[in-house]
N, C-alpha and C positions, 0 to 999 in steps of 0.2 A: 504494499500499500504506500502511495506517495504522500508525504507530509505537506501540509500547506506551509508556505513560508511568506515573508513580508511582501514580496513582489508578485505573489500568486502565480507563479510559473511552474510548469511541469517539464522535466528534462527526459529526452530519450536520445540515444546515440545511434548513429548509422555509420558504419565503417569507422574512419578516424575523425569524423566531424561531430560537432555538438549541435543539436537543434533544440529549440525551445518552443513550446506551445503554451498559450495562455490557459490556465486552469478554469478560470471563470471569466467568460467574456462579458464585458460591460456593455450596456445598450448602445452607448455612443462611441465605443472604442472602435478604432480601425487599425489596431496593431497588426502589422504584417506577420503572417505565420512563417516560420522558418528560422533563419539564423538570428542569434541574439543581436540586439541593437543597442548600443550605449551612446547616449548624447551628453556631452559636456556643454554647459552654458555659463557664460560670464557677461560682463556689461557690453563690450564692443567686439568680441571675438578677435582682439588684438594681441592678447598676452596669455592669460590664464587658461582659458578653454582650449586654445590650440596646443599649449604645453601639455595639458592633461590628455588630450586626444593623442598627441604624438607619443607621449610616454606609455599610454595604455596600448597603443598599436605596437610599440616595441616589446612590451612584456608579451603580448599575445603571440607576436612573431617568434620570439625567443622560445616560447613554450609550444609552438606548433599549432596554435588555435587560430587558423587563418580564415575560418568561417564566421567570425564574430565581426559585426559591422560597428565601427566607432567613428563618431562625427562630433563636430562642435559648432557652436553658434553663439550669437550675442543677443541679448534682450533689446539693446538700442544700437545695433551694428548697421553700418551701410554695407551694401553687397559689393563685393569685388576689390576691396582695398588690400594692399599688402599688410602683413602683420608687423609689429614692432621689430626693430633691429635687435633689441635686448632679448626678446623671445627667440629669435632666430639663432642668436650666438649661444644662448644657454642651451637650446636644443642640441646644437652641434657639439658642445662640450660634453653632453650627456648621451651621445651616440645615436641621435636621430635627426632627421631634417625637417624644417618647416619652411624652406625657402619658396616652395610652391603654393603655400596655403594662401587663400584669399578669404577675406571676412564675409560672413553672411548672417542675416537676421533670423532668429529663431521663428518658426511658424507653427501653427496648430498641427499641420501635417507631420512635421518633424517629431513633435512631441507625441503625437498619436502612434507613429511608427516605432518609437523607442520603447524598450522594455524598462530602462532606467534612464532617468534624467538627473544628472549630478550638477548642481549649481554651486557657486562660490559664497553666496551670502543670502540672507533672508529676503532681501528686496528682490533679488532675482527669483527666488523660490516663489514668492507671491505673484510676480509678473507671469511666470510659466503657468502656475495654477490658474490664474485668471484667463490665460490664453486657452487652456485645455482643462477646464474644471474636472471632467470625469477621470482625468489621469493623475489626480492629486497624489495618490498613494505611492506612485513610483517616482515622484520628485524628492530627491534627498539632498542634503547638504554634504558635499564632497568631504569637508573637514571632519564630518562625524565618523569617518572610517580611519582617521589618524590614530595611532596607538599611544599618543602621548598623555592621554587622559586630561588634556586641557579643557577648560569650560569654553574657550573660544571656539566658535563654530564657523567662522568665516575666513577666507583666504583673501588678504589684502591685494588691492590693484597696484602693480608696479609701474603702470604706464607713466611715462615722463621722468621716472626716477633713474638712477645710475645702474650700471651692470650689476653691482653687489646686491642691490635691491631685487633684481630679477633672479639672481642666484638664490637669495634667501626665500623668495616666493616659490621658486621651483622646488626647493627642498620640502616645503609644506605640501606642494602638489604631489611630489614624489611619494612621501609617506602616506598621503591620503589615498592616492591611486593604487599603491601596494596594498593598503588595507581593503580597499574595495575589491581588488582582485582576490585577495585571500578570502574575503567574505563570500564572494561568488562561488569559489571552489569549495569552501567548507560547507556551504549550504546546499551544494549539489547542482547549482545553476550553471556552473562550468565544470567540465571534466578535464583537469590538467594531465597531459601525457607525462609530465615530469613532476617530481615532488617539489613543493614550494618551500 
């Protein structure tokens, strides 16, 4: 028997891939059946959410989980702008590339397709929930997955700051994305081919 878990998802495996189906379809939900979809959201899709997306993609690639879809967007982003140079440099320092990333605004359709929407602060959480109210239970604060036990549940915006600020923010993102990945594996939503 499959246990319920916070995101109301059921897992089954086919060959070496992991697939997710929704256990309880909501009336207004349009979640795409098939591979898991993770969406990271920040303010402008210029720094934090692209870094979270890129780092999660790196983890999944390293673990051989290539059938998981990972995207990012911004609550108040314009479409098609390059991301900040600080984010690009920090990504390169940590073994992944963001040079081709262009900003985009979060939409109802993106939220509806995602199984998990990880935001950086409460204001973004409220904006996403207002955009797609039936999907509220899958909108989570990314920082809540960090292992540090801190009461702080937001990840600050480094936009306009120096490179050290980007590095510090990426450390928070890294710890939080690592925690999210471990949570997905431990709860059975992802099946890791390697031990974590």
